[in-house]
Structure formats: C-alpha cells, structure tokens
C-alpha positions as CSV (number, residue, x, y, z in Angstrom):
1,X,27.0,-25.4,-4.7
2,X,24.7,-23.7,-2.2
3,X,22.5,-26.0,-0.2
4,X,18.7,-25.5,-0.5
5,X,18.6,-24.5,3.2
6,X,20.5,-21.2,2.4
7,X,18.1,-20.1,-0.4
8,X,16.5,-16.7,-0.1
9,X,14.1,-14.6,-2.1
10,X,16.0,-11.3,-2.0
11,X,19.3,-9.6,-1.2
12,X,19.5,-9.3,2.5
13,X,16.5,-11.5,3.3
14,X,17.1,-13.9,6.2
15,X,18.4,-17.4,5.0
16,X,16.9,-20.4,6.6
17,X,20.2,-21.7,8.0
18,X,23.7,-20.2,7.9
19,X,25.7,-21.0,11.0
20,X,29.0,-19.7,9.7
21,X,27.7,-16.4,8.8
22,X,26.0,-16.2,12.2
23,X,29.4,-16.5,13.9
24,X,30.8,-13.8,11.6
25,X,27.9,-11.5,12.5
26,X,28.5,-12.1,16.2
27,X,32.1,-10.9,15.8
28,X,31.1,-7.9,13.6
29,X,30.8,-4.5,15.3
30,X,27.2,-3.3,16.0
31,X,26.0,-0.8,13.4
32,X,25.1,2.7,14.5
33,X,21.4,3.3,15.5
34,X,20.9,5.9,12.8
35,X,20.2,3.4,10.0
36,X,17.3,1.0,9.3
37,X,19.5,-2.1,9.1
38,X,18.2,-5.6,8.2
39,X,17.2,-8.0,10.9
40,X,19.8,-10.4,12.4
41,X,20.5,-13.1,9.9
42,X,21.2,-10.7,7.0
43,X,24.3,-8.6,6.3
44,X,23.1,-5.7,4.1
45,X,26.5,-4.0,3.6
46,X,28.1,-7.3,2.5
47,X,25.6,-7.5,-0.4
48,X,26.2,-3.9,-1.6
49,X,29.1,-2.3,-3.3
50,X,31.2,-0.2,-0.9
51,X,29.9,3.0,-2.5
52,X,26.3,2.1,-1.7
53,X,26.7,0.5,1.7
54,X,25.4,2.4,4.7
55,X,27.8,4.6,6.5
56,X,28.9,2.6,9.6
57,X,31.8,4.8,10.5
58,X,32.2,6.0,14.2
59,X,31.5,9.6,13.0
60,X,27.9,8.6,11.9
61,X,25.4,10.7,13.8
62,X,23.2,8.6,16.0
63,X,19.4,8.8,15.6
64,X,17.3,10.1,18.5
65,X,13.5,9.8,18.7
66,X,11.6,13.0,17.9
67,X,9.2,12.4,20.8
68,X,8.4,10.0,23.7
69,X,7.2,6.5,22.7
70,X,3.8,7.3,24.2
71,X,3.4,10.4,22.1
72,X,4.7,8.7,19.0
73,X,2.2,5.9,19.5
74,X,-0.7,8.3,19.9
75,X,0.4,10.1,16.8
76,X,0.6,6.8,14.9
77,X,-3.0,6.1,15.9
78,X,-4.2,9.5,14.6
79,X,-2.3,8.9,11.4
80,X,-3.8,5.4,11.0
81,X,-7.3,6.9,11.5
82,X,-6.4,9.4,8.8
83,X,-5.4,6.6,6.5
84,X,-8.8,5.0,7.3
85,X,-10.6,8.2,6.1
86,X,-8.3,8.6,3.1
87,X,-8.8,5.0,1.8
88,X,-12.5,5.0,2.6
89,X,-12.9,8.0,0.3
90,X,-10.8,6.4,-2.4
91,X,-12.8,3.1,-2.5
92,X,-16.3,4.5,-1.7
93,X,-17.3,4.5,-5.4
94,X,-16.9,0.7,-5.5
95,X,-20.0,0.4,-3.4
96,X,-21.8,3.5,-4.6
97,X,-21.3,3.1,-8.3
98,X,-24.9,2.0,-9.1
99,X,-26.5,4.7,-6.9
100,X,-24.3,7.4,-8.3
101,X,-25.0,6.3,-11.9
102,X,-28.8,6.3,-11.3
103,X,-28.7,9.7,-9.6
104,X,-26.4,11.5,-12.0
105,X,-27.9,9.9,-15.2
106,X,-24.6,8.2,-16.2
107,X,-23.7,4.6,-17.0
108,X,-21.8,2.4,-14.5
109,X,-18.8,2.5,-16.8
110,X,-18.8,6.3,-16.8
111,X,-19.0,6.4,-13.0
112,X,-16.1,3.9,-12.9
113,X,-14.0,6.4,-14.8
114,X,-14.2,8.7,-11.8
115,X,-11.8,6.1,-10.3
116,X,-9.6,6.5,-13.3
117,X,-9.5,10.3,-13.0
118,X,-8.6,10.0,-9.3
119,X,-5.8,7.5,-10.0
120,X,-4.4,9.6,-12.9
121,X,-4.3,12.8,-10.8
122,X,-2.7,11.0,-7.9
123,X,-0.2,9.3,-10.2
124,X,0.9,12.6,-11.9
125,X,1.1,14.7,-8.7
126,X,2.7,12.4,-6.2
127,X,6.3,12.8,-7.0
128,X,6.2,16.5,-7.8
129,X,4.4,17.3,-4.6
130,X,6.9,15.1,-2.6
131,X,9.8,16.9,-4.2
132,X,8.3,20.3,-3.5
133,X,7.7,19.5,0.2
134,X,10.7,17.3,1.0
135,X,12.4,19.9,3.3
136,X,9.2,20.9,5.2
137,X,8.5,19.8,8.7
138,X,6.2,16.8,8.7
139,X,3.5,18.0,11.2
140,X,2.3,21.2,9.4
141,X,2.6,19.5,6.1
142,X,0.4,16.6,7.1
143,X,-2.1,18.9,8.8
144,X,-2.3,21.1,5.7
145,X,-2.7,18.0,3.5
146,X,-5.6,16.6,5.6
147,X,-7.3,20.0,5.5
148,X,-7.0,20.3,1.7
149,X,-8.2,16.7,1.2
150,X,-11.2,17.3,3.5
151,X,-12.2,20.2,1.3
152,X,-12.3,17.9,-1.7
153,X,-14.5,15.4,0.2
154,X,-17.0,18.2,1.1
155,X,-17.1,19.2,-2.6
156,X,-18.2,15.6,-3.3
157,X,-20.8,15.9,-0.5
158,X,-22.4,18.9,-2.1
159,X,-22.2,17.6,-5.7
160,X,-25.3,17.8,-7.9
161,X,-23.5,17.2,-11.2
162,X,-21.0,14.8,-12.7
163,X,-18.5,17.7,-13.3
164,X,-18.6,18.6,-9.6
165,X,-18.0,15.0,-8.7
166,X,-15.0,15.0,-10.9
167,X,-13.8,18.3,-9.3
168,X,-14.1,16.8,-5.8
169,X,-12.2,13.7,-6.9
170,X,-9.4,15.8,-8.4
171,X,-8.9,17.7,-5.1
172,X,-9.0,14.6,-2.9
173,X,-6.7,12.8,-5.3
174,X,-4.0,15.5,-4.9
175,X,-4.4,15.3,-1.1
176,X,-4.3,11.5,-1.3
177,X,-1.1,11.7,-3.3
178,X,0.8,13.9,-0.9
179,X,-0.6,12.1,2.2
180,X,0.8,8.8,1.1
181,X,4.1,10.3,0.0
182,X,4.8,11.8,3.4
183,X,2.9,9.8,6.0
184,X,4.7,6.4,5.7
185,X,8.2,7.8,6.2
186,X,6.9,10.1,9.0
187,X,5.1,7.3,10.8
188,X,8.1,4.9,10.6
189,X,10.6,7.7,11.3
190,X,9.2,8.3,14.8
191,X,10.3,4.8,15.9
192,X,13.6,2.8,16.0
193,X,14.8,1.4,12.7
194,X,14.1,-2.2,13.6
195,X,10.5,-1.2,14.1
196,X,10.0,-0.1,10.5
197,X,7.9,-3.1,9.4
198,X,5.7,-3.0,12.5
199,X,5.1,0.8,12.3
200,X,4.2,0.5,8.6
201,X,1.7,-2.3,9.2
202,X,0.1,-0.5,12.2
203,X,-0.3,2.5,9.9
204,X,-1.8,0.3,7.2
205,X,-4.2,-1.2,9.7
206,X,-6.2,2.0,9.4
207,X,-6.2,1.6,5.6
208,X,-7.3,-2.0,6.0
209,X,-10.1,-0.9,8.3
210,X,-11.5,1.1,5.5
211,X,-12.4,-2.2,3.8
212,X,-14.0,-3.6,7.0
213,X,-15.9,-0.6,8.2
214,X,-15.5,2.3,5.8
215,X,-16.6,0.8,2.5
216,X,-19.5,-1.4,3.7
217,X,-20.8,1.4,6.1
218,X,-20.6,4.1,3.4
219,X,-22.4,1.7,1.0
220,X,-25.1,0.9,3.6
221,X,-25.6,4.6,4.5
222,X,-25.9,5.6,0.9
223,X,-28.5,2.9,0.3
224,X,-30.5,4.1,3.3
225,X,-30.2,7.8,2.6
226,X,-28.2,9.3,-0.3
227,X,-24.8,8.6,-1.8
228,X,-23.5,12.0,-0.7
229,X,-24.0,11.3,3.1
230,X,-20.8,9.2,3.4
231,X,-18.7,12.1,1.9
232,X,-20.1,14.5,4.5
233,X,-18.9,12.2,7.3
234,X,-15.5,11.7,5.6
235,X,-15.0,15.4,5.0
236,X,-15.8,16.5,8.6
237,X,-13.9,13.6,10.0
238,X,-10.8,14.6,8.1
239,X,-11.0,18.1,9.6
240,X,-11.2,16.7,13.1
241,X,-8.2,14.5,12.5
242,X,-6.2,17.4,11.0
243,X,-6.7,19.2,14.3
244,X,-5.8,16.1,16.3
245,X,-2.5,15.6,14.4
246,X,-1.7,19.3,14.9
247,X,-1.8,18.7,18.7
248,X,-0.1,15.3,18.9
249,X,2.5,15.0,16.3
250,X,6.1,16.1,16.9
251,X,7.6,18.4,14.3
252,X,10.6,16.9,12.4
253,X,11.8,16.7,8.8
254,X,12.3,13.4,6.9
255,X,16.1,13.5,7.3
256,X,15.7,13.6,11.1
257,X,13.6,10.4,11.2
258,X,15.0,6.9,11.5
259,X,14.0,5.9,8.0
260,X,15.5,8.7,6.0
261,X,16.8,6.4,3.3
262,X,16.6,2.7,2.2
263,X,18.8,0.2,3.9
264,X,19.6,-1.6,0.7
265,X,19.4,1.2,-1.9
266,X,19.5,0.1,-5.5
267,X,17.9,1.6,-8.5
268,X,17.8,-1.7,-10.3
269,X,16.0,-3.4,-7.5
270,X,13.7,-0.4,-7.0
271,X,12.6,-0.5,-10.6
272,X,11.8,-4.2,-10.2
273,X,9.6,-3.3,-7.2
274,X,7.8,-0.6,-9.2
275,X,7.0,-3.1,-12.0
276,X,5.6,-5.5,-9.6
277,X,3.5,-2.8,-8.0
278,X,2.2,-1.7,-11.4
279,X,1.2,-5.2,-12.4
280,X,-0.4,-5.9,-9.0
281,X,-2.5,-2.8,-8.8
282,X,-3.6,-3.0,-12.4
283,X,-4.8,-6.5,-11.8
284,X,-6.7,-5.4,-8.7
285,X,-8.3,-2.3,-10.2
286,X,-9.5,-4.2,-13.4
287,X,-11.9,-6.3,-11.4
288,X,-12.4,-4.8,-8.0
289,X,-13.4,-1.4,-9.3
290,X,-16.5,-3.2,-10.7
291,X,-16.9,-5.9,-8.1
292,X,-20.5,-4.8,-7.3
293,X,-21.6,-5.5,-10.9
294,X,-19.7,-8.8,-10.9
295,X,-21.3,-10.0,-7.6
296,X,-24.8,-8.9,-8.7
297,X,-24.7,-10.0,-12.3
298,X,-22.4,-13.0,-12.3
299,X,-22.6,-14.4,-8.8
300,X,-26.3,-13.6,-8.4
301,X,-26.2,-11.8,-5.0
302,X,-28.7,-9.1,-4.1
303,X,-27.3,-5.6,-4.2
304,X,-28.2,-5.2,-0.5
305,X,-25.8,-8.2,0.2
306,X,-22.8,-6.5,-1.3
307,X,-21.9,-4.4,1.7
308,X,-21.8,-7.6,3.9
309,X,-19.5,-9.3,1.4
310,X,-17.2,-6.3,1.3
311,X,-17.1,-6.2,5.1
312,X,-16.1,-9.8,5.2
313,X,-13.2,-9.1,2.8
314,X,-12.2,-6.2,4.9
315,X,-12.3,-8.2,8.1
316,X,-9.9,-10.8,6.7
317,X,-7.8,-7.9,5.4
318,X,-7.4,-6.5,8.9
319,X,-6.4,-10.0,10.3
320,X,-3.9,-10.3,7.4
321,X,-2.4,-6.9,8.1
322,X,-2.1,-7.6,11.8
323,X,-0.2,-10.9,11.2
324,X,2.0,-9.3,8.5
325,X,3.6,-7.0,11.1
326,X,5.0,-10.0,12.9
327,X,7.2,-11.2,10.0
328,X,7.5,-8.3,7.5
329,X,10.9,-7.2,8.8
330,X,12.3,-10.7,8.6
331,X,10.9,-11.8,5.2
332,X,10.1,-8.7,3.1
333,X,10.1,-10.4,-0.3
334,X,8.6,-13.8,0.7
335,X,5.7,-11.7,2.0
336,X,5.2,-10.2,-1.5
337,X,5.5,-13.6,-3.1
338,X,2.8,-15.1,-0.8
339,X,0.4,-12.2,-1.4
340,X,0.9,-12.4,-5.2
341,X,0.2,-16.2,-5.3
342,X,-2.9,-15.6,-3.1
343,X,-4.2,-12.9,-5.5
344,X,-3.6,-15.1,-8.5
345,X,-5.5,-18.0,-7.0
346,X,-8.4,-15.7,-6.1
347,X,-8.7,-14.3,-9.7
348,X,-8.6,-17.8,-11.2
349,X,-11.3,-18.9,-8.7
350,X,-13.6,-16.0,-9.6
351,X,-13.0,-16.6,-13.3
352,X,-13.8,-20.3,-13.2
353,X,-16.4,-20.7,-10.4
354,X,-17.5,-17.1,-9.5
355,X,-21.0,-17.8,-10.6
356,X,-21.5,-20.1,-7.5
357,X,-22.3,-18.1,-4.4
358,X,-20.4,-20.2,-1.8
359,X,-17.2,-20.2,-3.9
360,X,-17.5,-16.4,-4.6
361,X,-17.7,-15.8,-0.9
362,X,-14.5,-17.9,-0.3
363,X,-12.7,-15.9,-3.0
364,X,-13.8,-12.6,-1.5
365,X,-12.3,-13.7,1.8
366,X,-9.1,-14.7,0.1
367,X,-9.0,-11.2,-1.6
368,X,-8.9,-9.5,1.8
369,X,-6.1,-11.7,3.0
370,X,-3.9,-11.4,-0.1
371,X,-4.4,-7.7,-0.9
372,X,-3.8,-6.4,2.6
373,X,-0.6,-8.4,2.8
374,X,0.5,-7.1,-0.5
375,X,-0.2,-3.4,0.3
376,X,2.1,-3.5,3.3
377,X,4.7,-5.8,1.8
378,X,5.1,-3.8,-1.4
379,X,5.4,-0.6,0.5
380,X,8.0,-2.1,2.8
381,X,9.9,-3.5,-0.2
382,X,10.0,0.0,-1.8
383,X,11.3,1.5,1.4
384,X,14.1,-1.1,1.5
385,X,15.5,-0.4,-1.9
386,X,14.7,3.3,-2.6
387,X,17.9,4.9,-4.0
388,X,16.6,8.3,-2.9
389,X,15.2,9.7,0.3
390,X,12.4,7.7,1.7
391,X,9.6,10.3,0.9
392,X,10.7,10.4,-2.7
393,X,10.9,6.6,-2.9
394,X,7.5,6.2,-1.3
395,X,6.2,8.9,-3.6
396,X,7.4,7.0,-6.7
397,X,5.8,3.8,-5.3
398,X,2.5,5.6,-4.7
399,X,2.6,7.1,-8.1
400,X,3.1,3.7,-9.7
401,X,0.4,2.3,-7.5
402,X,-2.1,4.9,-8.8
403,X,-0.9,4.3,-12.4
404,X,-1.9,0.7,-12.0
405,X,-5.3,1.8,-10.6
406,X,-5.8,4.1,-13.7
407,X,-4.8,1.4,-16.2
408,X,-6.9,-1.3,-14.5
409,X,-10.0,0.9,-14.1
410,X,-9.9,1.9,-17.8
411,X,-9.4,-1.7,-18.9
412,X,-12.1,-2.9,-16.6
413,X,-14.5,-0.2,-17.9
414,X,-13.9,-1.2,-21.5
415,X,-14.4,-4.9,-20.7
416,X,-17.5,-4.3,-18.7
417,X,-19.1,-2.3,-21.5
418,X,-18.1,-4.6,-24.3
419,X,-18.0,-8.2,-22.9
420,X,-19.5,-8.1,-19.4
421,X,-18.3,-8.5,-15.9
422,X,-17.7,-12.2,-16.1
423,X,-14.5,-11.6,-18.1
424,X,-12.9,-9.2,-15.6
425,X,-11.2,-11.8,-13.3
426,X,-9.5,-13.5,-16.2
427,X,-7.8,-10.3,-17.3
428,X,-6.7,-9.7,-13.7
429,X,-5.3,-13.2,-13.4
430,X,-3.1,-12.6,-16.4
431,X,-1.5,-9.6,-14.8
432,X,-1.1,-11.3,-11.5
433,X,0.6,-14.2,-13.2
434,X,3.1,-11.8,-14.6
435,X,3.7,-10.3,-11.2
436,X,4.3,-13.8,-9.7
437,X,6.8,-14.6,-12.4
438,X,8.7,-11.4,-11.8
439,X,8.9,-11.9,-8.0
440,X,10.1,-15.5,-8.6
441,X,12.9,-14.1,-10.8
442,X,14.3,-12.5,-7.7
443,X,15.6,-15.9,-6.5
444,X,18.6,-16.3,-8.9
445,X,19.8,-12.7,-8.0
446,X,19.6,-13.6,-4.3
447,X,21.5,-16.8,-4.8
448,X,24.4,-14.9,-6.5
449,X,24.3,-12.4,-3.7
450,X,24.6,-15.1,-1.0
451,X,27.6,-16.6,-3.0
452,X,29.3,-13.2,-3.0
453,X,28.8,-12.9,0.7
454,X,30.3,-16.4,1.3
455,X,33.3,-15.5,-0.7
456,X,33.8,-12.2,1.3
457,X,33.6,-14.1,4.5
458,X,36.1,-16.7,3.5
459,X,38.7,-14.1,2.5
C-alpha cells in the first residue's frame, strides 16, 4: 500500500517524499535540453507508454535559444503589455454595460450578449486559425494579429449603433483568438524548458494587470467622458505594441521553440483538462459578466464605487499571479485544485452573504486570488498534456475557454432577466463544484501511476 506521503494529484507531479526514486533519478542519464521535462522529483517517461515518452536518444536535436536572454525578456514584456490590452478590451464591457445600454437604447441583458458574441467567435475561430498559421514565423504573425485586433478596437471606438459594436467585437474576437493560440507557446519557447511555468505566469501578469488597471480605469474614463474613449486608447495602444514587437521579437517557428509539444502528452488527460476549463469559465462568466448589476442591486454599492472594487480584485489577482510562478512548475495540478476550491468558496459566499457590503468586498478579493491562479494553472496544465503541437493544444484550450464564456454569459443573461442578479452566484457555485469534483478525481489515476513507476524501478 502506498503511504500518504507519496500521494500526488497528477501523473508526473512531485510526490511529497520518495527517497528511493530520488536515488534512481540521480543514477538516470540527464535528458536532452530539447524537451520541457518535469521538475526534479517526477519521472515523466516512467509514467508514459514507450510510444508516447519523449525522445531521449543521443540523436535528439538540442534546443538553442532564438535570441539572447535580454532580448527575450524585453520581448516577453512587450507581449505581456499586449496581453494587458487584449484582456482589457475583452472585459471592458463588464464595467461599461450600464453606460452602453443607456447610450445605445438597449437593455443590460442585450449588452451582456455582446460578450456572448465575442466568446462564440473566439471559440469557433481559435483552432482553425491556429492550424492555418502553425508553420508561419511567430514574429510577423503576432504583429499582424495585433494590427488586425487594433482595427477592431477602433471600430468599437467609432461605433454609434449596436450593430457596429457587434462588428467591432467580432473583429477583436478573431484577433483575440489567434493571439492567445500563438503567444503562449511563443513566449515560453524563447526560454529554457524548465522556465515554462515562470514564463507563462510572467506573460499572464499582463493579463492580470487588466483587472487592476485596465478594467477600473476604462470604467472610470467612460463614466467621466464617454464609453468609447477607452476603446480609442486600446486601439492606438495595440498599434504601438505591434510596432514594438516587430522590432524586439526574434523570428522563429513553433517547432523551433523549447515548448514545441507537451511533456506528458495524453489525449485522455487533455480532454479532462478541457472539461475542467469549460466548467470553470462557464462558472466565471455566469456571474462576473454581470457583476456590476450584482454589486449595485444586491450588495447596495453605488455605481461609482464599482471601479474601485474591480481594482481591488485585480490587485489581488496580480499578487496571486506573481506567487503562482514560484510553484507552478512543481505542482501543476495542485495549483488548479487550490484555485477551484477558492472559486467555489467565493461563489457560495456571494450567494449567501453577498447582500452585506463587507462580506461582498472579501469575496471580490478572493475572486482575484482564485481566478488569476486558475488562468495560469489551467493553461500550464493544457501545455503539459497536449497530444499535438503546443500552439494547437493552446488553441484548443483557448477555444474551450471561450466556449465557457459563451455558455456562462447566455445563462447569466437569462437569469438576470428572469430572476434577478441575486441568483447568479448560486448557478456559478454549482459549476465550480463540478470542476472541483473532476480535479479531485485525478488522485486515483495518479496513485496508480505512482504504483506503476514503483514496479518499474523494482525490476
């Protein structure tokens, strides 16, 4: 019987204590640098059938960095800034929903469906666009993507009708889809394989910053001027960043990066990852798309206070993302489990005590912590198990992510129109509970994998 001290959450995740396997690893030959191998404490190839284990033969071609570490870091900063703009555009309607509805003569539920259109377009186009562009060099592809996306933001900035708003969201959704399909493997691929988790979290710091600065600032600017002003800034900023990336980024293809494929490729495990992503994002979109009506109508906050609350959630999200990079490579699935539990507690708190302002503030802070952890952890988990190239795997994960956004925003719109905002967190809690149960089900699979590894070592 395996001792509790050797229990893990996922195939290849570091056990808490395993001295015998540590000695075996010390005697094992060092794998080639061309693969994103697990951290010390896990033996990926021992957990895989021989046909799916990484190629560790002497003929494997070593990986070489596409640029100097300084240039790669400067590029990563530019890509993180782009992620900040991309996500700010995505979530801006959360704070602008009431202003847009009043100006365009639409209900809040109808404006909320703008989020649904965005999510559906991104969901449908992510994988096809990734497949069409998989052989293209990353630099011109990302520059073209940012330019196209910026054009959509400027369409929003000049919109004077609901149909033009929808058109702008369709364009930015397509740019958003391709950006996230290619940027994560590109960012991680510029650094050594053991830096994958840290490079992903550094990239996602930009996305988290959208919650701290982008969303509250765009909400405040819109309240002081017009809801179109934030989109002018987003569109022009995107063009500036496209030019910056064109200058800084080295040119290479996905296959030339250090994260060309998953280190534990498995279609079965990858499907499990996608189901967790779908449940989690559906849970999030159901309530958070309409968090402004909830905080105003249920918690009793003034509408002018909402940007401050969103900034607080974003600030805790940045802290969470920064801390995540320290342990994401060591505990990829435990990180997902921790985030899912945090999200579930937050929804239950809002559902039961969200009408009390102090408690609502605490739950908003918890949302920032749990959600930022989950965004990075789920992405890293998908990169680990993708059975295809990393850009296709990330594309599939991003498509599923947006499918959850679409499902959640539609469900939330219906509940908001029929029953009111107070019921939204309860629906989100049910989906989060299902995600927690699915992540917990990973444990028996991991226990069997550890047993198989022990048997191989004793032979």
